[in-house]
C-alpha positions in Angstrom: 5.6 -7.7 0.8 3.7 -9.4 3.8 5.0 -11.9 5.5 1.5 -13.7 6.4 -1.1 -14.8 4.0 -4.5 -16.2 4.7 -5.8 -18.9 2.1 -8.6 -20.9 3.4 -8.3 -19.9 6.8 -4.8 -21.4 6.9 -2.4 -18.1 7.8 1.1 -19.5 6.0 4.3 -17.6 6.5 6.1 -16.3 3.3 9.4 -15.7 4.8 11.7 -17.3 2.6 9.5 -18.8 0.2 10.8 -20.6 -3.0 11.2 -18.9 -5.8 8.8 -21.4 -7.3 6.7 -20.2 -4.4 7.9 -16.3 -4.6 5.7 -16.4 -8.6 2.8 -18.4 -7.8 2.2 -15.7 -4.8 2.7 -13.0 -7.8 0.6 -14.0 -10.1 -2.3 -15.3 -7.3 -2.1 -11.2 -6.3 -2.4 -10.6 -10.0 -5.7 -13.1 -9.9 -7.0 -11.4 -7.0 -6.3 -7.8 -7.9 -7.9 -8.0 -10.9 -11.1 -10.2 -9.2 -11.3 -7.1 -7.3 -11.7 -4.6 -9.6 -13.7 -6.5 -12.0 -16.0 -6.4 -9.5 -16.0 -2.4 -8.8 -16.7 -2.2 -12.7 -19.3 -4.6 -12.4 -21.0 -2.1 -10.0 -20.9 -0.1 -11.9 -22.5 -1.2 -14.9 -25.3 -3.1 -12.9 -26.2 0.7 -11.5 -26.2 1.9 -15.1 -27.9 -1.6 -16.5 -30.8 -0.1 -13.4 -31.1 3.6 -14.9 -31.5 2.3 -17.8 -34.1 -0.5 -17.2 -35.7 2.8 -15.5 -36.0 4.6 -18.7 -37.1 1.9 -21.1 -40.0 1.2 -19.0 -41.1 4.7 -18.5 -40.5 5.5 -22.3 -42.7 2.2 -23.4 -45.1 3.6 -20.4 -45.4 7.1 -22.0 -45.7 5.9 -25.9 -48.5 3.9 -24.8 -50.1 6.3 -22.4 -50.1 8.9 -24.9 -48.4 11.0 -21.9 -44.9 12.3 -21.2 -43.3 11.5 -18.1 -40.2 14.0 -18.5 -39.0 15.8 -15.1 
Protein backbone atom coordinates (compact mmCIF):
# COMPACT_ATOMS: atom_id res chain seq x y z
CA UNK A 1 0.00 0.00 0.00
CA UNK A 2 1.19 3.51 -0.76
CA UNK A 3 2.40 5.32 2.33
CA UNK A 4 1.05 8.73 1.26
CA UNK A 5 -2.38 9.94 0.22
CA UNK A 6 -3.33 13.38 -1.04
CA UNK A 7 -6.86 14.56 -0.27
CA UNK A 8 -7.96 18.13 -0.96
CA UNK A 9 -4.35 19.19 -1.58
CA UNK A 10 -3.24 17.88 1.81
CA UNK A 11 -0.77 14.98 1.98
CA UNK A 12 -1.45 12.35 4.64
CA UNK A 13 0.99 9.74 5.89
CA UNK A 14 -0.68 6.33 5.91
CA UNK A 15 2.04 4.60 7.85
CA UNK A 16 0.54 2.98 10.94
CA UNK A 17 -3.07 4.05 10.35
CA UNK A 18 -5.76 2.46 12.47
CA UNK A 19 -7.75 -0.52 11.21
CA UNK A 20 -10.80 1.77 11.01
CA UNK A 21 -8.90 4.28 8.85
CA UNK A 22 -7.62 1.42 6.68
CA UNK A 23 -11.21 0.25 6.16
CA UNK A 24 -12.25 3.76 5.06
CA UNK A 25 -9.20 4.01 2.81
CA UNK A 26 -10.11 0.77 1.04
CA UNK A 27 -13.67 2.02 0.48
CA UNK A 28 -12.29 5.34 -0.81
CA UNK A 29 -9.96 3.52 -3.23
CA UNK A 30 -12.82 1.32 -4.43
CA UNK A 31 -15.05 4.35 -5.07
CA UNK A 32 -12.19 6.16 -6.81
CA UNK A 33 -11.60 3.19 -9.14
CA UNK A 34 -15.31 2.88 -9.92
CA UNK A 35 -15.54 6.58 -10.78
CA UNK A 36 -12.54 6.20 -13.11
CA UNK A 37 -14.16 3.19 -14.80
CA UNK A 38 -17.51 4.99 -15.10
CA UNK A 39 -15.83 7.99 -16.72
CA UNK A 40 -14.26 5.68 -19.30
CA UNK A 41 -17.59 4.03 -19.98
CA UNK A 42 -19.25 7.42 -20.28
CA UNK A 43 -16.71 8.41 -22.90
CA UNK A 44 -17.38 5.29 -24.95
CA UNK A 45 -21.14 5.74 -24.69
CA UNK A 46 -20.89 9.41 -25.66
CA UNK A 47 -18.96 8.46 -28.81
CA UNK A 48 -21.61 5.87 -29.66
CA UNK A 49 -24.39 8.40 -29.07
CA UNK A 50 -22.66 10.91 -31.34
CA UNK A 51 -22.43 8.27 -34.07
CA UNK A 52 -26.10 7.38 -33.70
CA UNK A 53 -27.05 11.06 -33.83
CA UNK A 54 -25.10 11.48 -37.06
CA UNK A 55 -26.84 8.47 -38.63
CA UNK A 56 -30.30 9.62 -37.51
CA UNK A 57 -29.75 13.06 -39.01
CA UNK A 58 -28.50 11.50 -42.24
CA UNK A 59 -31.55 9.23 -42.50
CA UNK A 60 -33.99 12.06 -41.76
CA UNK A 61 -32.39 14.28 -44.40
CA UNK A 62 -32.35 11.43 -46.91
CA UNK A 63 -36.02 10.63 -46.39
CA UNK A 64 -37.03 14.29 -46.71
CA UNK A 65 -34.90 14.87 -49.82
CA UNK A 66 -35.69 11.51 -51.37
CA UNK A 67 -31.96 10.90 -51.73
CA UNK A 68 -29.56 8.31 -50.46
CA UNK A 69 -26.42 9.46 -48.67
CA UNK A 70 -24.94 5.98 -48.36
CA UNK A 71 -21.20 5.90 -48.71
